[in-house]
C-alpha positions in Angstrom: 96.6 79.2 92.6 95.2 82.4 94.0 96.1 86.0 93.1 95.8 88.9 95.5 96.3 92.6 94.5 97.5 94.4 97.7 97.0 98.2 97.6 97.8 100.7 100.3 97.8 104.4 101.2 95.7 105.7 98.4 95.3 109.1 100.1 92.5 110.5 98.0 92.6 114.3 98.5 96.4 114.3 97.7 96.9 111.9 94.8 98.5 112.0 91.4 95.3 111.8 89.4 97.3 110.8 86.3 97.9 107.4 87.9 94.3 106.6 88.8 93.2 105.2 85.4 96.5 103.3 84.7 96.2 101.7 88.2 92.7 100.6 87.5 93.7 99.2 84.1 96.7 97.3 85.6 94.6 95.7 88.3 91.9 94.7 85.8 94.6 93.1 83.6 95.9 91.0 86.5 92.4 89.7 87.1 92.9 89.0 90.8 90.9 86.6 93.0 90.9 89.3 95.7 91.8 93.0 96.1 93.0 93.9 99.6 93.4 97.6 100.6 95.4 98.2 103.8 94.2 101.6 104.8 94.6 105.4 104.4 92.1 105.6 101.6 91.8 109.4 102.2 94.1 112.2 103.2 92.0 113.9 105.8 88.8 111.8 106.1 86.7 114.4 104.4 83.4 113.6 102.6 84.6 114.5 99.1 87.7 112.3 99.6 85.7 109.3 100.7 83.4 109.8 97.7 86.5 109.7 95.4 87.8 106.6 97.2 84.5 104.9 96.8 84.3 105.7 93.1 87.8 104.2 92.7 87.0 101.0 94.6 83.8 100.6 92.6 86.0 100.4 89.4 88.1 97.6 90.7 87.5 93.8 90.4 85.7 92.1 93.1 85.8 90.6 95.7 87.5 93.4 97.6 88.2 94.0 101.3 89.6 97.1 103.0 90.6 98.3 106.4 90.9 101.9 107.7 94.2 103.8 108.3 95.0 106.6 110.6 94.3 109.2 107.9 90.7 107.8 107.6 90.1 109.2 111.1 89.3 113.0 111.2 92.2 115.1 112.4 90.9 118.7 112.6 87.4 117.9 114.0 87.9 116.8 117.6 84.3 116.0 118.2 84.1 113.7 115.2 87.6 112.3 116.0 86.7 111.0 119.5 82.9 110.4 119.2 82.5 109.2 115.6 86.0 108.5 114.3 85.0 106.2 111.4 81.5 107.3 110.6 82.4 108.4 107.1 84.5 105.4 106.5 81.5 103.2 107.4 79.2 105.3 105.3 81.2 105.4 102.1 83.7 102.4 102.3 82.3 99.6 104.5 80.3 99.2 107.6 82.5 96.2 108.4 85.8 97.1 110.0 86.9 93.4 110.2 86.2 92.1 106.7 86.8 88.5 105.8 87.4 86.5 102.7 87.9 82.8 102.6 88.0 79.9 100.1 89.6 76.5 99.9 93.1 78.0 99.3 93.3 81.2 101.4 91.6 82.9 104.3 92.1 86.7 104.8 90.9 88.7 107.8 91.1 92.5 108.0 91.7 94.3 111.3 91.2 98.0 112.2 94.4 99.4 113.8 93.5 103.1 113.6 92.7 104.8 116.9 91.2 108.2 117.9 93.8 108.8 120.6 96.8 108.7 118.3 97.5 110.9 115.3 99.7 108.5 113.4 100.3 105.3 115.3 97.9 102.4 115.6 97.4 99.3 117.8 95.7 96.0 118.0 93.9 94.8 121.1 93.2 91.4 122.7 89.5 91.3 121.7 90.6 91.8 118.1 93.2 89.0 118.5 90.5 86.7 119.8 88.3 87.4 116.8 91.2 86.8 114.4 91.9 83.5 116.1 88.2 82.6 115.9 88.3 83.2 112.2 91.6 81.5 111.3 92.6 78.9 113.8 90.3 76.2 112.5 91.6 76.3 108.9 93.9 73.5 107.9 97.6 74.1 107.2 97.0 73.8 103.5 95.0 77.1 103.6 97.2 80.2 103.5 96.1 82.4 106.5 96.5 86.2 106.0 96.0 89.2 108.3 95.4 92.6 106.7 96.2 95.8 108.8 97.2 99.3 108.1 100.0 99.5 110.6 102.9 97.0 110.0 104.2 94.2 112.1 107.8 94.7 110.8 109.8 97.5 109.4 112.4 98.2 106.7 115.9 99.3 107.9 116.2 102.8 109.3 112.5 103.0 110.3 111.2 104.2 113.6 110.1 101.5 116.0 107.1 103.6 116.8 105.8 102.8 113.3 105.1 99.2 114.4 101.5 98.4 115.3 101.1 98.7 119.0 101.2 95.4 120.9 102.9 93.8 118.0 104.7 91.2 120.0 101.7 90.1 122.0 99.8 89.8 118.7 102.5 87.8 117.0 102.7 85.3 119.9 98.9 84.9 119.9 98.7 84.4 116.2 101.7 82.1 115.9 99.7 79.3 117.5 97.1 79.7 114.7 99.8 79.4 112.0 99.1 82.8 110.4 101.2 82.8 107.2 101.2 86.4 106.0 100.8 89.9 107.5 99.9 92.6 104.9 100.2 96.2 105.8 101.1 99.7 104.5 101.5 103.0 106.4 105.1 103.7 105.6 104.8 104.4 101.8 107.7 102.0 101.3 107.6 98.5 99.9 109.0 95.8 102.2 109.0 92.0 102.5 110.7 89.9 105.2 110.0 87.1 107.6 109.2 87.5 111.3 112.1 85.3 112.6 114.6 88.1 113.2 112.3 90.5 115.1 110.1 88.0 117.1 112.2 84.8 117.4 109.3 82.5 118.1 110.5 78.9 118.1 109.3 77.0 115.0 107.5 80.0 113.6 108.3 82.4 110.8 105.5 84.3 109.0 105.8 86.7 106.0 105.4 90.4 106.6 104.7 92.4 103.4 104.1 96.1 103.2 102.9 97.9 100.1 104.1 101.4 99.1 101.6 104.1 98.2 99.6 103.4 95.1 98.5 106.9 94.3 99.7 109.5 96.8 102.1 112.3 95.8 103.8 111.7 99.2 106.3 109.1 98.0 109.3 108.3 100.1 112.2 107.3 97.9 110.4 105.0 95.6 107.8 105.4 92.8 104.2 104.7 93.4 103.7 100.9 93.7 101.4 98.1 94.7 101.9 94.4 95.4 100.7 91.2 93.7 100.7 88.0 95.6 100.5 84.7 93.8 99.6 81.9 96.3 100.1 78.3 95.6 100.7 76.3 98.8 103.4 75.9 100.0 104.8 78.8 97.9 104.0 82.5 97.5 105.3 84.7 94.7 105.4 88.5 95.3 105.6 91.0 92.5 105.9 94.7 93.0 104.2 96.7 90.3 105.9 100.2 90.1 104.8 103.3 88.2 107.0 103.9 85.2 106.3 107.5 84.0 108.3 107.0 80.8 105.8 104.2 79.8 102.7 105.6 81.6 102.1 102.2 83.1 102.5 100.2 86.3 105.1 97.5 85.4 106.5 94.6 87.5 109.8 95.8 88.9 110.7 93.2 91.6 109.8 89.5 91.9 110.4 87.5 95.1 109.5 83.9 95.9 108.9 82.4 99.4 108.4 78.9 100.5 106.9 77.5 103.7 109.2 74.9 105.4 109.0 73.0 108.6 110.1 76.0 110.7 108.3 78.7 108.7 108.5 80.9 105.6 111.8 81.7 103.9 112.8 83.7 100.8 114.0 81.5 98.0 114.5 84.0 95.2 114.7 87.7 94.6 114.9 89.3 91.1 114.9 92.9 89.9 112.8 93.0 86.8 112.8 96.7 85.9 114.5 99.7 87.4 112.1 102.3 89.0 114.7 105.0 89.2 
């Protein structure tokens, strides 16, 4: 079995600092095989915010991979935004915008969907898809294949279609032939898990799409701060949402879901509320 802690939307520069140490403690207690961070490590891509984010990442278990989000591109400095959009991310977080982790049970590839020409939205291009395929296609079916982005490939109800990653359908069709199992993302500050069958309707293919809420930002949207824990044991995946419980001063599992890969793709087989986050 492999365990992944999936964090997103840290937004250093606008965080609840009372959650930082409890979050680190919770992740250390889980002892994950991998920590995956799906973007927006900072609020406005300022140096001090990246330094805070770096300090936080250094306190987490390793290995760790991360990808940028749209907030990690400067907003108020046009020269930096268009000429050097991720220079501070590369300096303080990682020079590698397409990080990779692989072992005998899982293969995880990160993709940068943040763009200078958009304020909020993101996209994926064909060259990136080719590189993902080069990384993942040769892995056998017994290895769970995962793509990590900031912008999501599916949305919870009542979301705006513009929040989808650009070229999502093209990407899904290209990656279906590789048998990608899971798409991890953030961006919406809302926890969400579903399969791709309803939106994309690719014959014989259903992947899991899993979004994490914001782990630390004060900009919550109807749910407490949260992060995801994936427990992978082919052909099953367990998903736990750890939610901040202010009355306990801890992140506590609040929802547990189970998924299984069948002949025509992934399906939810169980969903249980463990603890109310209201």
